[in-house]
C-alpha positions as CSV (number, residue, x, y, z in Angstrom):
1,M,41.1,-107.1,306.6
2,L,41.0,-105.8,310.2
3,L,44.3,-103.9,309.8
4,A,43.1,-102.3,306.5
5,R,39.7,-101.3,308.0
6,L,41.4,-99.9,311.1
7,S,43.8,-97.8,308.9
8,D,40.9,-96.5,306.9
9,E,39.2,-95.4,310.1
10,A,42.4,-93.7,311.3
11,R,42.7,-91.7,308.1
12,A,39.0,-90.6,308.6
13,S,39.5,-89.7,312.3
14,P,40.3,-86.1,313.3
15,R,43.1,-87.5,315.5
16,R,44.4,-89.5,312.6
17,R,44.5,-92.7,314.7
18,R,42.1,-95.4,315.8
19,N,42.4,-98.3,318.2
20,F,40.8,-101.7,318.3
21,N,40.7,-103.2,321.8
22,F,41.0,-106.9,322.4
23,H,40.2,-106.4,326.1
24,P,36.5,-106.4,326.8
25,R,36.3,-103.3,329.1
26,D,38.4,-100.3,330.0
27,D,38.6,-101.6,333.6
28,Y,40.0,-105.0,332.5
29,P,43.4,-105.9,334.2
30,S,45.2,-106.3,330.9
31,N,45.0,-103.8,328.0
32,R,45.8,-105.3,324.6
33,L,45.0,-103.3,321.5
34,L,45.8,-102.4,317.9
35,N,46.5,-98.8,317.2
36,A,46.4,-97.6,313.6
37,I,48.2,-94.3,313.3
38,E,48.9,-92.0,310.4
39,P,52.0,-89.9,309.9
40,D,50.2,-86.6,310.8
41,S,48.9,-87.9,314.1
42,Y,50.5,-86.2,317.1
43,V,50.9,-88.5,320.1
44,P,52.2,-86.1,322.9
45,P,55.2,-87.3,324.8
46,H,53.9,-88.9,328.0
47,R,54.8,-91.4,330.7
48,H,52.9,-94.0,332.7
49,L,53.7,-93.4,336.4
50,D,52.0,-96.5,337.7
51,P,54.8,-99.1,338.3
52,T,52.5,-101.8,336.7
53,K,52.2,-100.0,333.4
54,D,55.3,-100.9,331.4
55,E,54.2,-100.8,327.8
56,T,55.1,-103.2,325.0
57,L,54.7,-102.2,321.3
58,F,55.1,-104.3,318.1
59,V,54.7,-102.9,314.6
60,L,52.4,-105.1,312.5
61,R,52.2,-103.0,309.4
62,G,54.2,-100.0,308.2
63,A,56.8,-98.3,310.4
64,V,56.9,-96.3,313.6
65,G,59.5,-94.0,315.1
66,V,59.7,-94.3,318.9
67,L,61.3,-91.5,320.9
68,L,62.4,-91.7,324.5
69,F,62.9,-88.3,326.3
70,D,64.6,-87.1,329.5
71,V,62.5,-84.8,331.8
72,E,63.8,-81.7,330.1
73,G,62.7,-82.8,326.6
74,G,66.1,-84.0,325.4
75,V,66.0,-87.1,323.2
76,L,67.6,-90.1,324.9
77,E,66.8,-92.6,322.2
78,R,65.3,-92.9,318.8
79,R,64.2,-96.2,317.4
80,V,62.6,-97.2,314.2
81,L,60.3,-100.2,314.3
82,R,59.5,-101.7,310.9
83,V,57.8,-104.8,309.6
84,G,60.5,-107.1,308.2
85,A,63.4,-105.3,310.0
86,D,65.5,-106.5,312.9
87,A,63.7,-104.1,315.3
88,L,59.9,-104.5,315.3
89,G,59.2,-104.1,319.0
90,I,60.1,-102.3,322.1
91,D,59.3,-102.5,325.8
92,I,59.0,-99.1,327.5
93,A,59.4,-99.1,331.3
94,H,56.9,-97.2,333.4
95,G,58.1,-93.7,334.1
96,T,59.8,-93.3,330.8
97,I,58.7,-90.3,328.8
98,H,58.0,-91.5,325.2
99,S,56.1,-90.8,322.0
100,L,55.7,-92.4,318.7
101,I,55.0,-91.3,315.2
102,A,54.0,-93.2,312.1
103,L,56.6,-93.1,309.4
104,E,54.3,-94.6,306.8
105,S,50.6,-94.3,306.1
106,G,48.7,-97.4,307.2
107,T,50.9,-98.1,310.2
108,V,49.4,-100.4,312.8
109,V,51.0,-101.3,316.1
110,F,50.0,-103.8,318.8
111,E,50.2,-102.4,322.3
112,A,50.0,-104.2,325.6
113,K,50.1,-102.9,329.2
114,A,48.4,-103.5,332.5
115,G,44.9,-102.2,332.9
116,P,42.7,-100.6,333.8
117,F,42.7,-97.8,331.3
118,I,43.0,-94.5,333.1
119,A,43.2,-91.2,331.2
120,R,46.6,-89.5,331.5
121,T,47.1,-87.2,334.4
122,A,48.9,-83.9,334.4
123,A,51.9,-85.5,336.1
124,E,52.2,-87.9,333.2
125,L,52.4,-85.1,330.6
126,P,55.8,-83.4,330.7
127,G,55.9,-79.6,330.5
128,F,58.3,-79.5,327.5
129,A,55.8,-80.7,324.9
130,P,52.6,-79.0,323.7
131,D,49.1,-80.4,324.3
132,E,47.6,-82.5,321.5
133,H,45.0,-79.8,320.7
134,S,47.3,-76.8,320.9
135,P,48.4,-74.7,317.9
136,E,52.0,-75.6,318.7
137,A,51.3,-79.4,318.3
138,A,51.9,-79.3,314.5
139,G,55.3,-77.7,314.8
140,Y,56.4,-80.1,317.5
141,L,55.2,-83.1,315.4
142,A,57.2,-81.7,312.5
143,W,60.3,-81.5,314.7
144,M,59.8,-85.1,315.9
145,R,59.4,-86.3,312.3
146,S,62.6,-84.5,311.3
147,L,64.5,-86.8,313.8
148,F,63.7,-89.7,311.5
149,A,64.3,-88.0,308.1
């Protein structure tokens, strides 16, 4: 019920994703959340520079493509996480530039990383990828999706 409701909210959201936090506050020391994401949601490549912010993802519903990048924007690794497959989770070390895309409508992932939640800084957003709200974002998302076609 929760996963379906969250997916419905993601489909209705302008960003085409919605999260459900298990942690009680943004400043809590451990962030654990569900993230419902639709295939047309653009998650800009980013990294977490804080050495305590390794990030763990598990797909609970649907499928997600995970991309790991070098500092120039070259793809170092592509991984598909899918319910029922051998790979359904990944641990992303702090400092690793990464992004993810939903490969199916209704995809929901569980995320865990150290808190507190702090909005991304300019240093955590590499210069090779467009901002989430820029006109170039749709083209970059299409390119990322093509890597999983």
